[in-house]
TORGU-461503 format. One record per residue: residue in three letters; x, y, z of N, C-alpha, C, O in turn. Coordinates in steps of 0.2 Angstrom, whole numbers, plus 5000, padded with zeros to 4 digits. Layout:
ALAXYZXYZXYZXYZ ...
// end
This chain:
UNK600557485821600957415820600857405813600357405810 UNK601457385810601457355803601157295802601157245806 UNK600757285796600557215794601157175793601657195790 UNK601157115796601757065796601657005793601056975794 UNK602156975790602156905787602656875792603256895793 UNK602456805794602956775798603156715794602856675790 UNK603856705794604256655791604456605796604856625801 UNK604256545795604456495800605056455796604956435791 UNK605656455800606256435797606356355799606456335805 UNK606456315794606556245795607356225793607456175792 UNK607756285793608456275793608756285786609356275785 UNK608456315782608756335775609256395776609056435780 UNK609756385772610256445772609956505768610256555768 UNK609356485764609056545761608456575765608156625762 UNK608356555771607756585774607756665775607256695775 UNK608356685776608456765776608356795770608056855769 UNK608456755764608256785758607556795757607256845754 UNK607156745759606456755759606256815762605856855760 UNK606456825768606356885772606456955768606156995768 UNK607056945765607257005761606757015755606657075754 UNK606556965752606156975746605457005749605157045746 UNK605256975755604557005757604657075759604257115758 UNK605257095762605357175763605357205757605257265757 UNK605657185752605657225745604957245743604857285740 UNK604457205746603757235744603457275749602857295749 UNK603957305754603757355759603357325764602957365767 UNK603357265765602957235771603457205776603957165774 UNK603257215782603757195787603657115788603057095788 UNK604157085789604157005791604656995797605157035797 UNK604556945800605056915805605156845804604656805802 UNK605656825805605956755804605956725811606256745816 UNK605656665812605656625818605856555817605656525812 UNK606256525821606356445821605656415821605156445824 UNK605556355818604956325817604556305823603956305824 UNK604956295829604756275835604656335840604656315846 UNK604656395838604556445842603856445845603456425842 UNK603756455852603156455855602656495851602756545849 UNK601956475851601456505847601356575850601356625846 UNK601356585857601256655859601756705856601556765855 UNK602356685855602856735853602656755845602756815843 UNK602556705842602356715835601756755833601756805829 UNK601256735837600556765836600456835839600056875837 UNK600956855843600956915846601056975840600857035841 UNK601356955835601456995829600757005825600757055821 UNK600256965826599656965823599756965815599657005811 UNK600056905813600356905806599656895801599156875803 UNK599856915795599356915790599356845786598956825783 UNK599956815787600056745783600756725786601156755789 UNK600856655783601456615785601756595779601456575774 UNK602456595779602856565774603356515777603656535783 UNK603356455775603656405778604356385773604256375767 UNK604956395776605556395773605756325770605456275772 UNK606256325767606556255765606956225771606956255776 UNK607256175770607756145775608056085773607856055768 UNK608556055777608856005775608555935776608855885774 UNK608055925781607755865783607355835777607155865773 UNK607055775778606555745775605955735779606055715785 UNK605355745777604855755781604555685784604255675789 UNK604755625780604655565783605155535788605055475790 UNK605655575790606055555795605755565802605355605803 UNK605855515806605555515813605655585817605155605820 UNK606255615816606355675820606255735816606455785818 UNK605955735810605855795806605455845809604955835812 UNK605655905807605255965810604555965807604455945801 UNK604055985811603355985809603056055809603356095813 UNK602556065805602256125806601756135812601356085813 UNK601856185816601456185823600756185821600556215816 UNK600356165825599556165824599256235824598756245821 UNK599556275828599256345828599256375821598856425820 UNK599756355817599756395810599156375806598856415802 UNK598856315807598256295804597656325807597156345804 UNK597756325814597156355818596956425817596456455817 UNK597556465815597356535813596956545807596556595807 UNK596956505802596656515796596956555791596556575786 UNK597556585793597856625788598156595782598256535782 UNK598256625777598556595771599356565772599656595777 UNK599456515769600156485770600456465763600156445759 UNK601156485763601556465757602156425759602556455763 UNK602156365757602656325759603156315753602956315747 UNK603856325755604356325750604856265751605156255756 UNK604856225745605256165746605156125752604556095752 UNK605556115757605356075763604656095766604356055768 UNK604556165766603956195768603356165764602856155767 UNK603456155758602856125754602756045756602256025756 UNK603356015757603355945759603055935766602655895767 UNK603255985770602955975777602155995777601855965781 UNK601956035772601256055772600855995769600355975771 UNK601155955764600855895762600755845767600255825768 UNK601355835771601355785776600855795782600455755784 UNK600755865783600355885789599555875787599155865791 UNK599455885780598755885778598455815775597955815772 UNK598855765775598655705773598855675766598655625763 UNK599455715763599755695757600255645758600355625764 UNK600655635753601255585753601855615750601855635744 UNK602455615754603055635751603555575751603555535756 UNK603955565746604355505746605055525742605055585738 UNK605555495743606155505739606055505732605755465729 UNK606355555728606355565721606755515718607355515720 UNK606555485712606955435708607555485705608055455705 UNK607355535703607855585700607855645704607355685704 UNK608355665707608455725711608455785706608655775701 UNK608355845709608355905705608655955709608455985714 UNK609255975706609656025709609856075703610156055698 UNK609756135704609956185699609356215695608756205698 UNK609456245690608956275686608456215683608756165681 UNK607856235683607356185679606856225676606756285678 UNK606456205671605956235668605256215671605156155671 UNK604856265674604256255677603656275672603756325669 UNK603156235672602556255668601956255672601856205675 UNK601656315672601056325676600456285672600356295666 UNK600056245676599556205673598856235674598456215670 UNK598756265679598156295680598156365683598556385686 UNK597656405681597556475683597556485691597256445694 UNK597956525694597956535701598256595703598556635699 UNK598056625709598356695711599056695712599356755714 UNK599456645712600156645715600656645709601056685708 UNK600556595705601056585699600956615693600356625691 UNK601456635689601256665682601056615677601256555678 UNK600756625672600556575667601156565663601656595663 UNK601156505660601656485655602256455658602156425663 UNK602856455654603456415656603956465659604056515655 UNK604356455664604856495666605356455670605256405672 UNK605956485671606456455674606356465682606156515685 UNK606656415685606556415693607156375696607356325692 UNK607356385702607956355705607656305710607256315714 UNK607856235708607656175712608256155716608856165715 UNK608056125722608556095726608256045731608056065737 UNK608155985729607755935733607855865731608055855725 UNK607855825735607955755734607255715735607255655734 UNK606755745738606155715739605555755734605655805732 UNK605055715733604555745730603755725732603755675736 UNK603355765730602655745732602355695728602355695721 UNK602155635731601855575728601155585727600855565722 UNK600755615732600055615732599855685735600155695741 UNK599355715733599155785736598755775742598455725742 UNK598755825746598255825752597555835749597455865744 UNK597055805753596355825750596255905750596555945754 UNK595955925745595755985743596256025739596156085737 UNK596855995738597356025734597356005727597055955725 UNK597556055722597756035715598356045713598756095715 UNK598556015708599256035705599256095701598856105696 UNK599756145703599756205699600256215694600256255689 UNK600856175695601356175690601756115690601656075695 UNK602156095685602556035685603256065682603256115678 UNK603756015683604456025680604555955678604255905679 UNK605155945674605355885671605455825676605355765674 UNK605655845682605755795687605255795693605355755698 UNK604855845692604355855698603655865695603455915693 UNK603255805695602555805692602155865696601655895693 UNK602355875702601955915706602455965709602755965714 UNK602656015705603156065706602856125710603156165713 UNK602156135710601856175714601056155715600856115711 UNK600856175721600156145722599756205726600056255728 UNK599056195727598656245730598056225732597756185728 UNK597856245737597156235739596856315739596956345744 UNK596556325734596356405733595856425738595756475741 UNK595356375741594856395746595156415752594956465755 UNK595656375754596056395761596656445760596856465765 UNK596756455754597356495752598056465755598456495758 UNK598056395754598656365755599056345749598756315744 UNK599656365749600056355743600756325744600956325750 UNK601056285739601656255740602056255734601756245728 UNK602756265734603156265728603756225729604056235735 UNK603956185725604556145726605156175725605656155727 UNK605056235721605656275719605756335724605356345728 UNK606256375723606456425728606356495724606756515720 UNK605756525726605556595723606056645725606156695722 UNK606356635731606756685735607456705732607656755733 UNK607656655728608256665725608256695718607856685714 UNK608856735716608756775709608756725703608656745698 UNK608956665704608956615699608156595696608056575691 UNK607756615701607056615699606756685697606556715701 UNK606856695691606656775689605956795691605856855693 UNK605456745691604756765693604656765701604156775703 UNK605156745704605056735711604856785715604456785720 UNK605156845714604956905718604156925716603856945721 UNK603956915710603256925708602856875712602256895714 UNK603056815713602656765716602556785723601956785726 UNK603056805727603056825734602656885735602256895740 UNK602756935730602356995730601556975730601156995734 UNK601356925725600656905725600456875731599856885734 UNK600856835734600656805740600556855746600056855749 UNK601056895747601056945753600456995752600057005756 UNK600457035746599957085744599257065742598757085745 UNK599257015738598556995735598256945739597656955740 UNK598656895741598256835745598256855752597756845755 UNK598756875755598756895763598456965764598256975770 UNK598457005759598157075760598557115764598257155768 UNK599157105765599557145769599757215766599857225760 UNK599757265770599857335768600557355767600957335772 UNK600857375762601557395761601757455764601857515761 UNK601857455771602057515775602657515777602857565781 UNK603057455776603757455778604257495774604557475769 UNK604357555775604757595771605457625775605357625781 UNK605957655772606457685776606257735781606557725787 UNK605757775780605557825785605257785791605357805797 UNK604857735789604557705795605057655799604957655805 UNK605457635796606057595799606357635804606557625810 UNK606557695801606957745805606557765811606757765817 UNK605957785810605457805816605457755821605457765827 UNK605357685819605157635824605857625827605857615833 UNK606357625824607057615827607157665832607357645838 UNK607057725831607157785836606757765842606957775848 UNK606157745841605657735846605957675851605957685857 UNK606157625848606457565851607057585855607157555861 UNK607457625852608057645855607957685862608157665867 UNK607457735861607257775867606957725873607057735879 UNK606557675871606257635875606757595879606757585885 UNK607257575875607857525878608257565883608457535889 UNK608557625881609057655885608757705890609157725895 UNK608157735889607857785893608357845894608557875888 UNK608557865900608957925900609657915902610057955903 UNK609857845901610557825902611057845896610857855891 UNK611657855898612157865893612257805889612257745891 UNK612457815883612657765878613257775874613557835873 UNK613657715874614357715870614257685863613957635863 UNK614457715858614457685852615157665849615657705849 UNK615157605847615857575844615757595836615357555833 UNK616157635834616157655827616857635823617357635826 UNK616757615817617357595813617357635807617857635803 UNK616857675805616857715799616557675793616457695788 UNK616257615795615857575790615257595789614957635794 UNK614857575784614157595783613757575789613257605792 UNK613857505792613357485797613457525804612957545807 UNK614057525806614257565812613957645812613757675817 UNK614057665806613957735805613157755805612957805807 UNK612757705802612057715802611757705809611357735811 UNK612057645812611857635819611957695823611557715827 UNK612557725823612657775827612257835826612057875830 UNK612157855819611757905818610957895820610657945822 UNK610757835820610057815822610057835830609557855832 UNK610557805834610557815841610657895842610357915847 UNK611057925839611057995840610458035839610258075843 UNK610058015833609458045832608958025838608558075840 UNK609057965841608557945847608757985853608358005857 UNK609357985855609558005862610058075862610158095867 UNK610258095856610658155856611258155860611758115859 UNK611258205865611858215869612058155874612658155876 UNK611558105875611758045879612258005875612557955878 UNK612358015869612857965865613557995865613758045864 UNK613957955867614757955866615057905861614857845862 UNK615357925856615657875851616357865852616757915854 UNK616557805852617357785853617557755846617157705844 UNK618057775843618357745837619057715840619557755842 UNK619157655839619757615841620157605834619957565830 UNK620757635834621257615829621657555831622057565835 UNK621457495828621757435830622357415826622657355827 UNK622457455821623057435816622757395811623257375807 UNK622157375810621857325806621457355800621057325797 UNK621557425799621057465795621457465788622057455788 UNK621057495784621257505777621757575777621757615781 UNK622057575771622557635771622257695771621757715767 UNK622457745776622157805777621557815780621257865782 UNK621257755783620557745786620557785792620057815794 UNK621057775797620957805803620757885803620357915806 UNK621157915799621057985798620358005795620058055797 UNK620157965790619557975787618957965791618458005791 UNK619057915796618457905801618357965805617757985806 UNK618857985808618858045812618558105809618058135811 UNK618858115803618558175799617858165798617458215798 UNK617658105795616958095793616458105799615958135798 UNK616558075804616158075810616058145813615558165815 UNK616658185814616558245817616258295812615958345815 UNK616358295806616058345801615358325799614958365798 UNK615158255798614558245796614058225801613458225800 UNK614258195806613758175811613658215817613158205821 UNK614158255819614058295825614058265831613858285836 UNK614458195831614458155837615058175841615558195838 UNK615058165847615558165852615958105851615758055852 UNK616658115847617058055845617658055849618058105850 UNK617857995852618457995856618957935853618757875853 UNK619457965849619857915846620357875851620557905856 UNK620457815850620857775854621457745850621257705845 UNK622057755851622557715847622757655851623057655857 UNK622557595848622657535852623057485847622957425848 UNK623457515843623757465838624257415841624157355839 UNK624657435846625157395849624757335853624957285853 UNK624257355856623857305860623557255856623557195858 UNK623257275850623057215846623557175843623457115842 UNK624057215841624657165837624957115842625057065840 UNK624957135848625257095853624757035854625056975855 UNK624157045855623656995856623556945851623456885852 UNK623756975844623656925839624356895837624356845832 UNK624856905840625556875839625456805839625256765844 UNK625656775833625756695832625056665831625056605830 UNK624556695831623856675830623756665822623856715818 UNK623556605820623356595813622656575812622456585806 UNK622356545817621656515816621156575816621156615820 UNK620656575811620256635809619756645815619556695817 UNK619456585818618956595823619356625829619056665833 UNK619956605831620356635836620456705835620456745840 UNK620656725829620756795828620156835830620156885833 UNK619556815828618856845829618756855836618556905839 UNK618856805840618756805847619156845851618956885855 UNK619856845849620356895852620156965850620057005855 UNK619956975844619857055842619157075846619157125848 UNK618657025846618057045850618157065857617957105860 UNK618657015860618757025867619157095868618957125873 UNK619657105864620057165865619557225864619657275868 UNK619157225859618757285858618257295865618257355867 UNK617957245867617557255873617957285879617757325882 UNK618557255880618957285886619157355885619157385890 UNK619257375879619457445878618857495879618857545881 UNK618257465876617657505877617557515884617357565887 UNK617557455888617457455896617957515899617657555903 UNK618557515897619057565900618757635898618757685902 UNK618657645892618357705889617757725893617657785895 UNK617257675894616657695897616757725905616457765907 UNK617257695908617457715914617657785915617557825919 UNK618057805909618257875909617657925907617757985908 UNK617157895904616557935901615957935906615357945903 UNK616057905912615457905916615157835916614557835919 UNK615457785914615157715914614457715911613957695914 UNK614357725904613757705901613557635901613957595901 UNK612957625902612757555902612557515896612457455896 UNK612657555890612357525884612957535878613357585878 UNK613057485874613557495869613157475862612857425861 UNK613257525858612957525851613357485846613957485846 UNK613057435843613457405837613057395831612457395831 UNK613457395825613057395819612957325816613057305810 UNK612757285820612557215818611957215814611457245815 UNK612057175808611557175803611357095802611657055805 UNK610757085798610557015797611056965795611056915797 UNK611456985789611956935787612356915792612656855793 UNK612556965797613056945802612656895807613056845809 UNK612056905808611656855813611656785810611756735813 UNK611456785803611356715800612056675800612056615801 UNK612556705798613156675797613456655804613956615804 UNK613256685809613456675816612956625819613056615825 UNK612456605816611956565819612256495823612656465820 UNK611956485829612156425832611956365828611456365824 UNK612356305828612156245824611456225825611156195821 UNK611156235831610556205833609956255831609356245832 UNK610156315827609556355825609256325819609456335814 UNK608656295820608256265815608656225811608556215805 UNK609156195814609656145810610056175805610356145801 UNK610056245805610556275801611256275804611356255810 UNK611756285799612456275802612756345802612656385798 UNK613156355807613556415808614156415803614456365802 UNK614156475800614656485794615356505797615856475796 UNK615256565801615856585804615556635810615056665810 UNK616056645815615856695820616056765818616656775817 UNK615556815819615656885818615856915824615556905829 UNK616356955825616556985832616057025835616057025841 UNK615557055831615057085834614357045835613857075836 UNK614456985834613856935836614056875840613856875846 UNK614456835837614656775841615356785844615556735848 UNK615756835842616456835845616556875851617056885854 UNK615956895854616056935860616156895866615856845867 UNK616456925871616556885877615856875881615456915880 UNK615856825885615156815889615056865894614456885895 UNK615556895897615456935903615657015900616257025899 UNK615157055900615257125898614957175903614457155907 UNK615157235903614857285907614257325904614057365906 UNK614157295897613657335893613057295891613057235891 UNK612557325890611957295887612057315879612157375878 UNK611957275875612057295868611357325865610857305866 UNK611557375861611057415857611157405850611657415847 UNK610757365846610857345839610257365835609857315833 UNK610257425833609657445829609557415822609057415819 UNK610157385820610057365813610057295812610057265807 UNK610057255818610057185819609657145814609857085811 UNK609057175812608657135808608557165801607957155798 UNK609057205799609057245792609557215788610057195790 UNK609357205781609857195776610257255774610057315776 UNK610857235771611257295769610857345765610957405766 UNK610457325760610157375756609657425760609557475759 UNK609357395766608857425770609257475774609057525776 UNK609857445777610357495780610557555777610557605779 UNK610657545770610857605766610257655765610357715765 UNK609657625764609057665763608957705769608757765769 UNK609057675775608957715781609457765782609357825785 UNK610057755780610657805780610457865776610557925778 UNK610157845770609957905766609357945769609358005769 UNK608957905772608357945775608557985781608258035783 UNK609157965784609458005790609858065787610058105791 UNK609958065781610258125777611058115778611358165777 UNK611258055779611958045778612258055771611958045766 UNK612958075771613158095764613258025760613457975763 UNK613158025753613257965749613857935750613957875749 UNK614457965750615057935751615157895757615557845757 UNK614757905762614657865768614257805768614357755770 UNK613657825765613157765764613357715759613157655760 UNK613757735754613857685749614657665749614957645745 UNK614857675755615557645756615657575756615157535757 UNK616257545754616357475753616257445760616557465765 UNK615857385760615857345767616557335769616957325765 UNK616657325775617257305779617157265785616757285790 UNK617457205785617257165791617457185798617957225798 UNK617057175803617257195810617957185812618257225815 UNK618257115811618957105813619457145808620057135809 UNK619257175803619657215799620157175794619857115792 UNK620757195793621157165789621457095792621857055789 UNK621257085798621457015801621256955798621556905797 UNK620656965795620356905792620456915784620256865780 UNK620856965782621056965775621756955775622056945769 UNK622056945780622856935781622856855784622956845790 UNK622756815779622756745781623456715784623956735781 UNK623356675789623956665793624156715798623656745800 UNK624756715800624856755806624856835804624956855798 UNK624556875808624556945807625156985809625256985816 UNK625557005806626157045808626057115804625757125800 UNK626457155807626457235805626757235797626457275793 UNK627257195796627457195789626957165784626957185778 UNK626657115786626157085781625557125781625257135775 UNK625357165786624757215785624957265781624557285777 UNK625557295781625757345777625757325770625557365765 UNK625957265769625957235762625257235759625057255753 UNK624857205763624057195762623757265760623457275755 UNK623857315764623657375764623757405757623357435754 UNK624457405755624657435749624357405743624157445739 UNK624257335743623957295737623257315737622957335732 UNK622857315743622157335743622057405740621557415737 UNK622457455742622357525740622457525733622057565729 UNK622957495730623057495722622457465719622157495715 UNK622157405722621557385718620957425719620657445714 UNK620857455725620257505726620357565721619857585718 UNK620957595721621057655717620957645710620657685706 UNK621157585707621057565700620357555699620057575694 UNK619957525703619257515703618857585703618457595698 UNK619057625707618757695707618857735700618457765698 UNK619557725698619757765692619357735686619157775681 UNK619157675686618857645680618057645681617757615677 UNK617857675687617057675688616757605689616257595687 UNK617157565692616957495694616657485701616557425702 UNK616657535705616357525712615657555712615457595709 UNK615257515716614557535717614557605721614857605727 UNK614257655719614257715722613557745723613557805725 UNK613057715721612357735721611957675720612157625718 UNK611257685722610757635721610757605714610657545714 UNK610757645709610657625702611257575700611157545695 UNK611857575703612457535701612457475705612857435704 UNK612057465710612057405715612057345711611457325708 UNK612557305712612457235710612557215703612557155701 UNK612457255699612457235691613057225688613557265689 UNK613157175685613857155681613957215676613457225672 UNK614557245677614657295672614457365674614557415672 UNK614057365680613857425683614257445689614157505692 UNK614657395692615057405698615057355702614557305702 UNK615557345706615657295711615357315717615457375719 UNK615057265721614757285727615257285733615157315738 UNK615757245732616257235737616857215734616857165730 UNK617457235735618057225732618657235737618657285740 UNK619157185737619657195742620257145739620157105735 UNK620857155743621357105742621457065748621257085754 UNK621657005747621856955752622556925752622756905746 UNK622856935757623556905757623656835760623356825765 UNK623856795755623856725757624556705760625156725759 UNK624556655765625156635768625556575764625656525766 UNK625556595757625856555752626456585749626356645747 UNK627056555748627556585744627656555738627556485737 UNK627756585733627956555726628556585723628756645724 UNK628856545718629456565715629256615709628756605705 UNK629656675709629556715703630256745701630756725704 UNK630256785696630856805693630756885692630356905689 UNK631256925696631256995695631957015694632356995698 UNK632057055688632657085687633157025686633757025688 UNK632956975683633356915681633556875688634056835687 UNK633256885693633456855699632756815702632256845702 UNK632956755705632356725708632156755714632456785718 UNK631456755715631056775721630656725724630456685720 UNK630556735730630156675733629756725738629956735744 UNK629156745736628756795740627956775740627756725738 UNK627556815743626956795745626456815739626556845734 UNK625856785739625356785734624756835737624556825743 UNK624456875733623856915734623256885729623356875723 UNK622756875733622156865729621656925729621556955734 UNK621456935723620956995722620256965723620056915719 UNK619756995726619056975727618657025725618657085728 UNK618157015721617657075719617057035717617056985713 UNK616457055720615857025719615257075718615357135719 UNK614757055714614157095713613657055717613556995717 UNK613257095721612657065725612157125727612357185726 UNK611557105728611057155731610957145738610757195742 UNK611157095741610957085748611457055752611357045758 UNK612057035749612657005753612456935756612956915759 UNK611856915755611756845757611956795751612256735753 UNK611956815745612156775739612556835736612456895736 UNK613056805732613456855728613756815722613956755723 UNK613956845717614256825711614956855710614956915711 UNK615456825707616056855706616056905700615656895695 UNK616356965701616257015696616656995690617256975691 UNK616357005684616756995678617157055676616957085671 UNK617657075679618057125678618457115672618657055670 UNK618557165667618957165661619657135662620057155666 UNK619857095658620557065658621157115658621657105661 UNK620957165654621457215654621557255660622057275663 UNK620957265664620957295670621357255675621857285678 UNK621157185676621557145680622357145679622657135684 UNK622457145673623157145671623557205674624057195676 UNK623257265673623557325675623557325683624057345686 UNK623057305686623157295694623657245696624157265701 UNK623657195693624257135695624957165694625357165698 UNK625057205688625657235687625857285692626457285694 UNK625357325694625557375699625757345705626157365709 UNK625357295707625457265714626157235714626557245719 UNK626357195709626957165709627557215708628057195711 UNK627457265705627957305704628057365710628557395710 UNK627457375713627457425718627457405726627557445730 UNK627357345727627257315733627757265735627757205732 UNK628257285739628857235741628557175744628157185749 UNK628757115742628657055745628057015742627956955744 UNK627757045736627257005733627456995726627757045722 UNK627456935723627656915716627156885712627356865706 UNK626556875715626056835711625356865713625256875719 UNK624856875708624256905710623756855706623756835700 UNK623256825710622656785707622056825709621956865712 UNK621556795705620856825705620356765707620356715704 UNK619956785712619456735715618856735711618556785710 UNK618656675708618056675703617556625706617256595703 UNK617456625713616956585717616356625719616456685722 UNK615756605718615156635720615056615727615356575730 UNK614556655730614256645737613556625736613156665734 UNK613356565738613756505740614056475733613856495728 UNK614656435734614756395740615256435744615256415750 UNK615656485742616056515746615656575750615156595748 UNK616056605755615756665758616156725754616656705751 UNK615956785755616256845752616956845755617456845751 UNK617056855761617656855765618056785764617656735764 UNK618656785765619056715765619056685771619156625772 UNK618956725777618956695784618356725787618256715793 
// end
């Protein structure tokens, strides 16, 4: 069993980032809602606790509280933002509204030597409207910022720490080092969470779940479904049958690529299904994005059920669900976090299915999925393929999904991708991941249900608009827009307008995540 850190989630949208930063230290962690029963949490035999941020104020009557068992264990505790305030309130300190709120970058100064914070002054990301007015007994002030006299605190004897800022976000450059000190030095956790260990543990869990039964895998050719299928194939071998559904919502040339890739690289029994007309009919007249997702999820499951009957009725269905899918589809009552959107492979599935889901990647981040893919020996062109949403181009074709509009979108997207490849601006290896100027982590075109006036050949046109989206990211939980060269964007726009009938305007999306999501729908 791996040494484990438990993260108690008080509703922050950054909670999964804390988990990712801990995993970066090769230490396993799990994220639980703050009110999870003690026996479920303590079953992991954690080496320490991290308390996440959250939207509440600790002095509110119904504010989430730190469970008593956390203190009874005697394990180290690190409270972040709301977690620090909850720690203060629970142990006898005082929290009050701040006269001057602090949102964004701030300069933090370490005041006292301690095992958690670096010495000197450094930048940190603040996001709070409350602050610590008085420390709990036994605590000392470890750091301050211009608007937070107590920006960090600690009780070194009990190994209890709190930070008003967010060490998990990249805007806090020293943050990963802080979490590493807490996890490795203070909690004494052993760094045994590696791609090989993840792979071995996943194979073991898959075997325990499915036993000797047949398994059906839903493959799309994307990174997640490919790695999930490869893991299950490693675990159960000939018990696995893979089904690829061509729903008409894939990128240009993708159906042929998927079939070739799986048969040549994975050695899996693959059953292609042409369901283009069925999906197009189901989406006729539908414009609302959540409705699209539900319809697509429903159609997929029904097709898989039909295929399952032909293949001997396997009782298990493999899906490439990953952690960002789970958090963005979280129910509104999950630790007071808000649902961002429904993923068809998480929240868009029908309630009644003939399958039990097998989701070996459900608690992995994209970079961990890729690392496992490499450990499995999958080819780099498959492991580092551009991410693609489960509902496909339906959520990049805003408004009604018609065959004509899909054809238009596919052509524009292919031009953008081809030009990025030719310019060396796509991430194709670990060294290129996420860095501005080193490659975009995800890039695609979005067709908007907007018509604008243009002039072509001295004649007026009234045609649709395409938006180009390119981001740099390491974890897909947060992302920044890629600073692509102006000359490059001009070339792409010129090609799209000249080569794709029905488009007369191209725009570029310069919004980060948050506040936007990477996909438009």
